[in-house]
MDAnalysis code that builds the backbone (N, CA, C; Angstrom):
import MDAnalysis as mda
import numpy as np

u = mda.Universe.empty(420, n_residues=140, atom_resindex=np.repeat(np.arange(140), 3), trajectory=True)
u.add_TopologyAttr("name", ["N", "CA", "C"] * 140)
u.add_TopologyAttr("resid", np.arange(1, 141))
u.add_TopologyAttr("resname", ["LEU", "ASP", "TYR", "LEU", "GLN", "GLU", "GLU", "ILE", "GLU", "GLU", "THR", "TYR", "PHE", "ASP", "LYS", "TYR", "GLN", "GLU", "ARG", "LEU", "ALA", "GLU", "LEU", "ASP", "LYS", "SER", "TRP", "ASP", "ALA", "LEU", "HIS", "ARG", "CYS", "LEU", "THR", "ASP", "GLY", "TYR", "LEU", "LYS", "THR", "LYS", "PRO", "GLU", "HIS", "TYR", "PRO", "GLY", "SER", "TYR", "VAL", "ILE", "LEU", "GLY", "GLY", "GLU", "GLU", "LEU", "TYR", "GLY", "GLU", "GLU", "ASP", "TYR", "ILE", "MET", "VAL", "LEU", "LYS", "THR", "PRO", "ALA", "GLU", "VAL", "ASN", "GLU", "ILE", "ALA", "LYS", "PHE", "ALA", "GLY", "SER", "VAL", "THR", "GLU", "GLU", "TYR", "ILE", "LYS", "GLU", "LYS", "TYR", "TYR", "GLN", "ILE", "PRO", "VAL", "GLU", "ASP", "TYR", "GLY", "PHE", "GLU", "LEU", "ASN", "GLU", "ASP", "ASP", "CYS", "GLY", "TYR", "THR", "TRP", "GLU", "TRP", "PHE", "ASN", "ALA", "SER", "LYS", "GLU", "PHE", "TRP", "LYS", "LYS", "ALA", "ALA", "SER", "GLU", "ASN", "ARG", "TYR", "VAL", "LEU", "PHE", "SER", "VAL", "ASP", "GLN"])
u.atoms.positions = np.array([
    [0.992, -1.205, 0.164],
    [0.265, -0.321, 0.010],
    [0.853, 1.294, 0.137],
    [1.950, 1.188, 0.849],
    [2.881, 2.139, 0.828],
    [3.524, 2.741, -0.437],
    [3.900, 1.477, -1.195],
    [4.525, 1.652, -2.409],
    [3.718, 2.096, -3.591],
    [2.700, 1.782, -3.387],
    [1.270, 2.450, -4.242],
    [1.136, 3.842, -4.271],
    [0.764, 4.074, -2.868],
    [1.160, 5.505, -2.501],
    [1.967, 6.365, -2.880],
    [3.152, 6.081, -2.385],
    [4.195, 6.959, -2.660],
    [5.226, 6.659, -4.118],
    [4.636, 6.001, -4.511],
    [5.681, 5.820, -5.762],
    [4.920, 5.290, -7.072],
    [3.861, 4.423, -7.160],
    [3.269, 4.461, -8.294],
    [2.352, 5.653, -8.555],
    [1.560, 5.838, -7.687],
    [0.532, 7.091, -7.946],
    [1.263, 8.335, -8.158],
    [2.206, 8.595, -7.213],
    [2.841, 9.876, -7.493],
    [3.468, 10.009, -8.830],
    [4.161, 8.743, -9.369],
    [4.818, 8.701, -10.485],
    [3.744, 9.057, -11.720],
    [2.682, 8.232, -11.551],
    [1.406, 8.010, -12.963],
    [0.981, 9.491, -12.647],
    [0.519, 9.986, -11.714],
    [-0.279, 11.264, -11.705],
    [0.620, 12.172, -12.211],
    [1.751, 12.142, -11.937],
    [2.852, 13.471, -12.217],
    [3.263, 13.225, -13.680],
    [3.762, 11.984, -14.198],
    [3.993, 11.902, -15.684],
    [3.078, 11.069, -16.446],
    [2.480, 10.197, -16.301],
    [1.644, 9.533, -17.240],
    [0.094, 9.513, -17.066],
    [-0.460, 11.011, -17.327],
    [-1.615, 11.329, -16.937],
    [-2.496, 10.172, -17.880],
    [-1.776, 9.831, -19.107],
    [-2.784, 9.091, -20.345],
    [-3.055, 8.407, -19.836],
    [-2.165, 7.277, -19.121],
    [-2.095, 6.047, -18.417],
    [-2.926, 5.717, -17.312],
    [-4.087, 7.009, -17.186],
    [-4.689, 6.591, -15.892],
    [-6.614, 6.978, -16.341],
    [-7.228, 6.372, -15.719],
    [-8.763, 6.761, -15.752],
    [-9.254, 6.841, -14.020],
    [-9.793, 7.987, -13.840],
    [-10.310, 8.338, -12.536],
    [-11.444, 8.003, -12.317],
    [-12.497, 7.757, -11.717],
    [-13.771, 7.524, -11.386],
    [-14.461, 8.212, -10.754],
    [-13.735, 8.695, -9.392],
    [-14.280, 9.325, -8.449],
    [-14.846, 8.328, -7.348],
    [-16.052, 8.699, -7.030],
    [-17.010, 7.893, -6.262],
    [-17.711, 7.179, -7.041],
    [-17.677, 7.119, -8.088],
    [-18.871, 6.450, -9.234],
    [-18.655, 5.214, -9.030],
    [-17.217, 4.677, -8.485],
    [-16.784, 3.167, -8.664],
    [-17.786, 2.251, -7.875],
    [-18.294, 2.786, -7.035],
    [-18.940, 1.869, -6.303],
    [-20.549, 1.606, -6.631],
    [-21.125, 2.506, -7.116],
    [-22.808, 2.484, -8.188],
    [-22.340, 1.874, -9.431],
    [-20.887, 2.232, -10.012],
    [-20.407, 1.398, -11.643],
    [-20.364, -0.209, -11.012],
    [-19.584, -0.397, -9.938],
    [-19.314, -1.737, -10.041],
    [-21.320, -2.512, -9.748],
    [-21.945, -1.814, -9.468],
    [-23.177, -2.321, -8.959],
    [-23.973, -2.443, -10.216],
    [-23.835, -1.460, -10.989],
    [-24.508, -1.442, -12.310],
    [-23.845, -2.265, -13.369],
    [-22.693, -2.836, -13.410],
    [-22.452, -4.065, -14.150],
    [-22.337, -5.139, -13.696],
    [-22.934, -5.362, -12.542],
    [-22.887, -6.659, -11.819],
    [-24.326, -6.678, -11.373],
    [-24.737, -7.441, -9.998],
    [-26.159, -7.769, -9.635],
    [-26.486, -6.580, -9.073],
    [-25.978, -5.587, -8.561],
    [-26.487, -4.561, -7.802],
    [-25.560, -4.551, -6.396],
    [-24.949, -5.730, -6.117],
    [-23.994, -5.460, -5.156],
    [-22.532, -5.444, -5.027],
    [-21.730, -5.296, -4.460],
    [-20.366, -5.194, -4.378],
    [-19.463, -6.734, -4.231],
    [-19.976, -7.455, -4.974],
    [-19.424, -8.591, -5.023],
    [-18.912, -9.191, -6.468],
    [-18.040, -9.796, -6.675],
    [-17.534, -10.083, -8.026],
    [-18.048, -11.658, -8.442],
    [-19.083, -12.257, -9.105],
    [-19.422, -13.395, -9.610],
    [-18.923, -13.643, -11.007],
    [-18.818, -14.912, -11.159],
    [-18.313, -15.223, -12.426],
    [-19.013, -14.991, -13.396],
    [-20.449, -15.066, -12.963],
    [-21.533, -15.051, -14.004],
    [-21.610, -13.456, -14.574],
    [-21.036, -12.888, -13.963],
    [-21.141, -11.183, -14.140],
    [-19.926, -10.988, -15.154],
    [-18.713, -11.732, -15.373],
    [-17.498, -11.335, -16.264],
    [-17.890, -10.897, -17.208],
    [-17.485, -10.094, -18.339],
    [-16.228, -9.082, -17.670],
    [-16.686, -8.041, -16.710],
    [-18.077, -7.662, -16.928],
    [-18.361, -6.351, -16.201],
    [-17.944, -6.404, -14.656],
    [-17.992, -7.281, -13.991],
    [-17.591, -7.550, -12.656],
    [-16.350, -7.392, -12.471],
    [-15.348, -7.079, -13.558],
    [-13.900, -7.029, -13.618],
    [-13.437, -5.465, -14.011],
    [-14.614, -4.818, -14.167],
    [-13.938, -3.237, -14.446],
    [-13.887, -2.654, -13.136],
    [-14.049, -3.089, -12.173],
    [-13.735, -2.229, -11.101],
    [-13.310, -3.369, -9.688],
    [-13.860, -4.353, -9.080],
    [-13.389, -5.139, -8.270],
    [-12.992, -6.703, -8.928],
    [-13.059, -7.016, -9.889],
    [-12.606, -8.344, -10.149],
    [-11.146, -8.436, -10.835],
    [-10.521, -9.207, -10.419],
    [-9.228, -9.633, -11.061],
    [-8.208, -10.077, -9.720],
    [-6.799, -10.011, -9.598],
    [-6.410, -10.445, -8.355],
    [-5.996, -9.518, -7.411],
    [-6.836, -9.780, -6.287],
    [-6.787, -8.873, -5.060],
    [-5.458, -8.553, -4.520],
    [-4.761, -7.818, -4.764],
    [-3.432, -7.319, -4.081],
    [-3.414, -7.106, -2.503],
    [-4.270, -6.445, -2.250],
    [-4.624, -5.665, -0.982],
    [-6.055, -5.135, -1.254],
    [-6.834, -5.781, 0.264],
    [-8.449, -5.777, 0.199],
    [-8.732, -5.492, 2.038],
    [-8.254, -4.743, 2.456],
    [-8.395, -4.299, 4.032],
    [-9.278, -3.203, 3.914],
    [-10.069, -2.940, 5.233],
    [-11.153, -1.919, 5.171],
    [-10.461, -0.422, 4.787],
    [-9.404, -0.325, 4.526],
    [-8.785, 1.308, 4.376],
    [-8.851, 1.338, 2.935],
    [-8.348, 0.182, 2.028],
    [-8.125, 0.365, 0.952],
    [-8.417, -0.880, -0.013],
    [-8.526, -0.945, -1.552],
    [-8.554, -1.875, -2.241],
    [-7.750, -1.724, -3.563],
    [-7.076, -2.671, -3.984],
    [-5.827, -2.739, -4.797],
    [-6.256, -4.135, -5.574],
    [-6.893, -3.937, -6.935],
    [-7.266, -4.928, -7.663],
    [-6.506, -5.144, -8.943],
    [-5.840, -5.892, -9.424],
    [-4.912, -6.230, -10.574],
    [-5.641, -7.021, -11.587],
    [-5.684, -6.583, -12.782],
    [-6.335, -7.017, -14.213],
    [-5.328, -7.429, -15.032],
    [-5.229, -8.708, -15.826],
    [-4.255, -9.051, -16.739],
    [-4.592, -8.499, -18.129],
    [-3.374, -8.302, -19.270],
    [-3.893, -7.776, -20.490],
    [-4.946, -8.795, -20.906],
    [-5.103, -9.944, -20.689],
    [-6.279, -10.709, -21.265],
    [-7.651, -10.325, -20.709],
    [-7.912, -10.039, -19.522],
    [-8.867, -9.420, -18.448],
    [-9.006, -8.018, -19.193],
    [-7.892, -7.236, -19.704],
    [-8.324, -5.975, -20.079],
    [-8.768, -5.927, -21.187],
    [-8.453, -6.447, -22.226],
    [-9.028, -6.643, -23.425],
    [-10.372, -7.366, -23.473],
    [-10.534, -8.042, -22.407],
    [-12.326, -8.700, -22.364],
    [-13.104, -7.372, -21.612],
    [-12.685, -6.405, -20.912],
    [-13.188, -5.351, -20.177],
    [-13.282, -4.380, -21.245],
    [-12.536, -3.934, -22.379],
    [-12.399, -2.887, -23.132],
    [-13.585, -3.380, -24.098],
    [-13.683, -4.443, -25.053],
    [-14.579, -4.928, -25.690],
    [-15.970, -4.602, -24.749],
    [-16.184, -5.335, -23.585],
    [-17.392, -4.981, -22.694],
    [-17.825, -3.832, -22.477],
    [-17.005, -2.717, -22.181],
    [-16.832, -1.124, -21.913],
    [-17.685, -0.578, -23.216],
    [-17.006, -0.886, -24.258],
    [-17.397, -0.221, -25.463],
    [-18.323, -0.514, -25.882],
    [-19.303, -1.529, -25.615],
    [-20.870, -1.925, -25.436],
    [-21.695, -1.222, -24.618],
    [-21.161, -0.802, -23.449],
    [-22.076, -0.386, -22.421],
    [-22.775, 1.128, -22.814],
    [-24.083, 1.007, -22.855],
    [-24.616, 2.127, -23.122],
    [-25.006, 3.130, -22.062],
    [-25.461, 4.284, -22.166],
    [-26.023, 5.140, -21.240],
    [-27.416, 4.474, -20.655],
    [-28.105, 4.251, -21.476],
    [-29.520, 3.482, -21.099],
    [-29.015, 2.356, -20.572],
    [-28.307, 1.671, -20.672],
    [-28.204, 0.179, -20.058],
    [-27.556, 0.532, -18.462],
    [-26.654, 1.512, -18.446],
    [-26.472, 1.964, -16.827],
    [-27.693, 2.751, -16.147],
    [-28.062, 3.426, -17.059],
    [-29.760, 3.892, -16.106],
    [-30.391, 2.458, -15.695],
    [-30.685, 1.975, -16.666],
    [-31.675, 0.842, -16.421],
    [-30.962, -0.071, -14.979],
    [-29.875, -0.363, -15.029],
    [-29.043, -0.937, -14.022],
    [-29.211, -0.481, -12.676],
    [-28.586, 1.159, -12.964],
    [-28.685, 1.481, -11.869],
    [-29.804, 1.907, -10.921],
    [-30.957, 1.914, -11.439],
    [-32.229, 1.970, -10.445],
    [-32.431, 0.513, -10.347],
    [-31.855, -0.417, -10.448],
    [-31.926, -1.979, -9.813],
    [-31.204, -2.119, -8.692],
    [-30.192, -1.308, -8.391],
    [-29.427, -1.400, -7.396],
    [-30.565, -1.033, -5.786],
    [-29.883, -2.297, -5.077],
    [-30.614, -2.538, -3.413],
    [-30.108, -1.213, -2.841],
    [-30.989, -0.107, -2.847],
    [-31.024, 0.943, -1.966],
    [-30.207, 0.702, -0.577],
    [-31.146, -0.342, 0.389],
    [-30.657, -0.584, 1.543],
    [-29.145, -1.261, 1.369],
    [-28.621, -1.585, 0.679],
    [-27.251, -2.139, 0.565],
    [-26.384, -0.884, 0.346],
    [-26.612, -0.162, -0.686],
    [-26.100, 0.924, -1.621],
    [-25.951, 1.929, -0.107],
    [-26.697, 1.987, 0.203],
    [-26.652, 3.039, 1.551],
    [-26.852, 4.596, 0.916],
    [-27.312, 4.868, -0.117],
    [-27.749, 6.198, -0.558],
    [-28.726, 5.875, -1.471],
    [-29.491, 7.321, -1.438],
    [-30.519, 7.569, -2.128],
    [-30.534, 7.297, -3.755],
    [-30.984, 6.292, -4.575],
    [-30.978, 6.388, -6.084],
    [-31.656, 7.714, -6.731],
    [-30.697, 8.352, -7.371],
    [-31.251, 9.633, -7.900],
    [-30.728, 10.024, -9.274],
    [-31.417, 11.007, -10.124],
    [-31.133, 11.071, -11.523],
    [-29.159, 11.717, -11.605],
    [-29.159, 12.409, -10.289],
    [-27.969, 13.161, -10.450],
    [-26.947, 12.009, -10.399],
    [-27.266, 11.293, -9.304],
    [-26.026, 10.001, -8.968],
    [-25.607, 9.194, -10.268],
    [-27.027, 9.009, -10.829],
    [-26.795, 7.910, -11.791],
    [-26.148, 8.461, -13.285],
    [-26.262, 9.875, -13.257],
    [-25.735, 10.621, -14.346],
    [-23.959, 10.817, -14.332],
    [-23.847, 11.029, -12.985],
    [-22.729, 10.919, -12.495],
    [-21.966, 9.733, -12.456],
    [-22.414, 8.663, -12.235],
    [-21.989, 7.215, -12.653],
    [-21.561, 6.925, -13.699],
    [-22.558, 7.694, -14.889],
    [-22.159, 6.987, -16.334],
    [-21.224, 7.808, -16.797],
    [-21.156, 9.251, -16.257],
    [-20.283, 10.322, -17.011],
    [-18.807, 9.816, -16.710],
    [-18.892, 9.112, -15.528],
    [-17.359, 8.856, -15.216],
    [-16.947, 7.416, -16.068],
    [-17.870, 6.655, -15.974],
    [-17.921, 5.294, -16.666],
    [-17.554, 5.639, -18.105],
    [-18.276, 6.621, -19.048],
    [-18.122, 6.816, -19.958],
    [-16.632, 7.316, -20.490],
    [-16.269, 8.562, -19.752],
    [-14.950, 8.934, -19.625],
    [-13.598, 7.992, -19.540],
    [-13.785, 6.863, -18.878],
    [-13.124, 5.586, -18.968],
    [-13.027, 4.442, -20.206],
    [-13.866, 4.602, -21.028],
    [-13.736, 3.834, -22.146],
    [-12.631, 3.943, -22.793],
    [-12.265, 4.931, -23.351],
    [-11.014, 5.335, -24.056],
    [-9.820, 4.530, -23.279],
    [-9.621, 4.721, -21.863],
    [-8.759, 4.274, -21.084],
    [-8.478, 2.724, -21.403],
    [-9.603, 2.090, -21.532],
    [-9.731, 0.362, -21.214],
    [-9.370, 0.220, -22.859],
    [-9.810, 0.990, -23.884],
    [-9.205, 0.641, -25.311],
    [-7.703, 0.738, -25.507],
    [-7.323, 1.903, -25.069],
    [-5.735, 2.066, -24.956],
    [-5.119, 0.926, -24.105],
    [-5.551, 0.778, -22.772],
    [-4.629, -0.634, -22.244],
    [-4.789, -1.490, -22.992],
    [-5.956, -2.311, -23.712],
    [-5.696, -3.272, -24.213],
    [-4.879, -3.305, -25.425],
    [-5.169, -2.177, -26.310],
    [-4.187, -2.071, -27.595],
    [-2.768, -2.339, -27.483],
    [-2.534, -2.082, -25.869],
    [-1.169, -2.036, -25.783],
    [-0.746, -2.798, -24.728],
    [-1.765, -3.840, -24.588],
    [-1.462, -5.008, -23.855],
    [-0.939, -5.258, -22.393],
    [-1.393, -3.989, -21.939],
    [-1.330, -3.712, -20.309],
    [-2.045, -4.303, -19.242],
    [-1.476, -4.543, -18.082],
    [-1.920, -4.597, -16.742],
    [-2.979, -3.436, -16.150],
    [-3.745, -3.743, -15.785],
    [-4.500, -2.439, -15.129],
    [-4.348, -2.832, -13.834],
    [-4.188, -1.682, -12.707],
    [-4.377, -1.795, -11.292],
    [-5.568, -0.595, -10.919],
    [-6.586, -1.257, -10.478],
    [-7.673, -0.414, -9.724],
    [-7.190, -0.594, -8.275],
    [-7.097, 0.840, -8.118],
    [-6.931, 1.075, -6.216],
    [-8.187, 2.254, -5.883],
    [-8.602, 2.249, -4.711],
    [-9.502, 3.022, -4.081],
    [-9.416, 2.820, -2.442],
    [-9.057, 4.195, -2.210],
    [-9.202, 4.514, -0.591],
    [-10.691, 4.372, -0.028],
    [-11.058, 3.588, 0.854],
    [-12.549, 3.711, 1.331],
    [-12.864, 4.250, 2.510],
])
């Protein structure tokens, strides 16, 4: 975790912005939209479940999450992400169980989730074309 925060993040945020995709706080709702509404990763939701939380968990304590996706997984995610529409996100967003999500479902949050995801599509496409690994990280 220290190496990620002090070396990887500082280096990439300073020198390699084109190799980053930020999701802000949308990652939670987004994962739920791309799966079954919960923060779980099930094989039947692949590759949607791998956009956020799927992959090899490198760190998963209460304070932080780090998950590594292989180039093969990144390729599948890129194909999947390219096919996801705003209508799909909207439909899935309103199926999120409110009691598990902990927030009110509303148009602003739904739009926010879509905007951040839509902005990440080019990142996935580029990462796949360069046969790269992708590390998802978030502090909770």
